C-alpha positions in Angstrom: 39.2 -50.2 56.8 38.1 -47.3 59.3 35.6 -48.4 61.9 32.4 -46.7 61.4 32.4 -45.4 65.1 35.8 -43.8 64.5 34.3 -42.1 61.4 31.2 -41.0 63.6 33.4 -39.5 66.3 35.4 -37.7 63.7 32.1 -35.7 62.5 31.1 -35.0 65.8 34.5 -33.7 66.5 34.3 -31.3 63.4 30.9 -30.2 64.5 32.0 -29.3 68.0 34.9 -27.3 66.4 32.3 -25.3 64.3 30.1 -24.4 67.4 33.5 -23.4 69.3 34.3 -21.2 66.3 30.9 -19.6 66.4 31.1 -18.9 70.2 33.4 -16.0 69.2 31.3 -14.3 66.7 28.7 -15.2 63.8 30.6 -16.0 60.6 30.0 -16.5 56.8 30.8 -19.8 55.5 34.1 -18.6 54.2 35.0 -17.3 57.8 33.7 -20.7 59.2 36.2 -22.4 56.8 39.1 -20.1 57.8 38.4 -20.2 61.4 38.1 -24.2 61.7 40.3 -25.6 58.9 37.4 -27.9 57.6 36.9 -28.1 53.9 34.1 -25.9 52.4 31.7 -28.6 51.4 32.1 -30.6 54.8 31.8 -27.1 56.9 28.6 -26.2 54.8 27.2 -29.6 55.3 27.6 -29.7 58.9 26.7 -26.1 59.6 23.4 -26.9 58.0 22.8 -30.1 59.8 23.3 -28.1 63.0 20.9 -25.5 61.8 18.3 -28.1 61.5 18.7 -29.2 64.9 18.5 -25.5 66.3 22.2 -25.5 67.3 23.1 -23.1 64.9 21.0 -20.3 63.0 21.3 -17.7 60.5 21.3 -14.1 61.7 20.0 -11.1 59.7 22.8 -10.7 57.6 23.1 -14.4 56.6 25.8 -15.5 58.8 26.0 -18.7 60.8 25.5 -18.2 64.5 25.0 -20.1 67.6 21.2 -21.5 67.9 18.9 -20.7 70.4 18.3 -24.3 71.4 22.0 -24.1 73.1 20.2 -21.6 75.5 17.9 -24.2 76.8 20.6 -26.9 76.9 22.7 -24.5 78.9 20.1 -23.8 81.5 19.5 -27.5 81.7 22.9 -28.4 82.3 23.4 -25.5 84.8 20.5 -26.7 86.7 22.4 -29.9 87.2 24.9 -28.0 89.2 24.0 -27.6 92.9 26.1 -24.7 93.1 23.7 -22.7 90.8 20.9 -23.2 93.0 22.8 -22.5 96.2 24.1 -19.2 94.6 20.9 -17.7 93.3 19.8 -15.7 96.5 23.3 -14.4 97.0 23.8 -13.3 93.6 20.6 -11.7 93.4 21.5 -9.7 96.5 24.8 -9.1 95.1 23.4 -7.4 91.8 20.9 -5.3 93.7 23.5 -4.1 96.2 26.3 -3.3 93.5 23.8 -2.2 90.8 26.3 -4.3 88.3 26.0 -7.5 86.5 27.1 -10.5 88.4 28.1 -13.9 87.2 28.9 -17.5 88.5 31.6 -19.3 86.8 32.6 -22.8 87.2 35.7 -24.6 85.7 35.5 -26.9 82.6 38.9 -28.0 81.7 41.2 -25.2 80.5 37.8 -23.0 80.3 35.5 -21.2 82.5 31.9 -21.4 82.0 29.2 -19.1 83.0 26.7 -21.2 85.0 24.4 -18.3 86.2 24.4 -14.6 85.4 22.2 -11.5 86.4 22.5 -8.3 84.4 22.8 -4.8 85.7 19.8 -2.6 85.3 22.1 0.0 83.8 21.6 0.7 80.0 25.3 0.3 79.5 26.3 -3.0 81.4 28.5 -6.1 81.0 26.7 -9.2 79.4 27.9 -12.5 79.8 25.7 -15.3 78.3 24.6 -18.2 80.2 26.8 -21.2 79.0 29.7 -18.7 77.5 32.8 -20.6 77.8 35.9 -18.1 78.5 39.5 -18.3 79.1 41.1 -19.0 82.4 44.0 -17.0 81.9 42.3 -13.6 81.5 39.9 -11.9 84.0 39.3 -12.2 87.8 37.2 -15.2 87.6 39.8 -17.1 85.8 42.5 -16.5 88.1 40.2 -17.4 91.0 39.4 -20.7 89.4 43.0 -21.4 89.0 43.4 -20.9 92.6 45.5 -17.8 92.1 44.3 -15.6 94.8 47.5 -15.3 96.8 45.6 -15.7 100.0 43.2 -12.6 99.2 39.7 -12.9 99.7 39.0 -11.4 96.4 40.7 -10.8 93.1 40.3 -7.8 90.6 41.0 -7.0 87.1 40.6 -4.3 84.5 40.6 -4.5 80.9 42.0 -8.0 80.9 39.5 -10.0 78.7 37.7 -7.1 77.4 38.8 -3.3 77.0 36.8 -1.0 79.2 35.4 -3.8 81.6 36.5 -4.4 85.1 35.8 -7.4 87.4 36.1 -8.4 90.8 35.8 -12.2 91.6 35.8 -14.4 94.8 36.1 -18.1 95.4 33.5 -20.6 96.6 35.1 -23.3 98.4 33.5 -26.6 98.9 33.7 -28.5 102.5 37.0 -29.8 101.7 38.6 -26.1 100.9 38.4 -26.7 97.0 37.6 -24.0 94.9 34.3 -25.1 93.0 33.0 -21.8 91.5 33.9 -18.0 91.2 31.3 -15.3 92.1 31.9 -12.2 90.1 30.8 -8.6 89.6 31.4 -6.8 86.4 30.9 -3.7 84.7 32.2 -0.6 82.6 35.5 0.9 84.2 33.7 4.3 84.3 31.4 3.2 87.0 33.5 0.5 88.8 36.8 2.6 88.4 40.2 1.3 87.8 40.3 -0.2 91.6 37.0 -2.0 91.5 38.0 -4.2 94.5 37.8 -1.2 96.8 34.4 -0.8 95.8 33.0 -4.1 95.3 35.7 -6.6 97.0 34.0 -6.9 100.4 30.4 -7.5 98.9 31.7 -10.1 96.4 33.7 -12.1 99.1 30.3 -12.0 101.4 28.2 -13.3 98.6 30.6 -16.1 97.9 30.6 -16.9 101.6 27.0 -16.8 101.4 27.1 -19.6 98.7 29.6 -21.7 100.9 27.0 -21.8 103.6 24.1 -22.6 101.3 26.1 -25.3 100.0 26.9 -26.7 103.4 23.2 -26.6 104.3 22.0 -28.6 101.2 24.9 -31.1 101.6 
């Protein structure tokens, strides 16, 4: 006979699978079933239960989408990271200096998570939601968190994660020299150009250095 705790974990795994599928885009029930492989009755039951807890919502078209309660949970989780508080002033200056959106990413297993973000004042801008989980193998911030900087102070990418978007990222190191976060600037290629490092590399690296200093002072 299957232990109750095992069954409970199985349900939790399925619920997390549903949330992960909705990270990409809102889905109707049939799309949710296709994306997760969960049987239709189970997918509907779990999505409805998650909706009752505010973790899933219905959009204007009736599709399942991530719920607004996740925003608050993401902020609470980010608040537990000392690097976020240390980074706020530097990221605010970086956004004002570059006029582009800025982000702070931390590694979470084989993903990178946006722990803090400020949007550009431009109408056309890069938007990365707080708590967004993105792949490590695409984009400059992913390479920074993987340690793939080849000794350079910053890394740039153009159209790797999203067509028409460029980014520049620099590592934030702890006192032991380990990379604990990545500071990024991102924006549309028509403003950043296809060589964004020339325009923003020095500023991004300087911001990452300021975060490191703030971390040491707070330690």
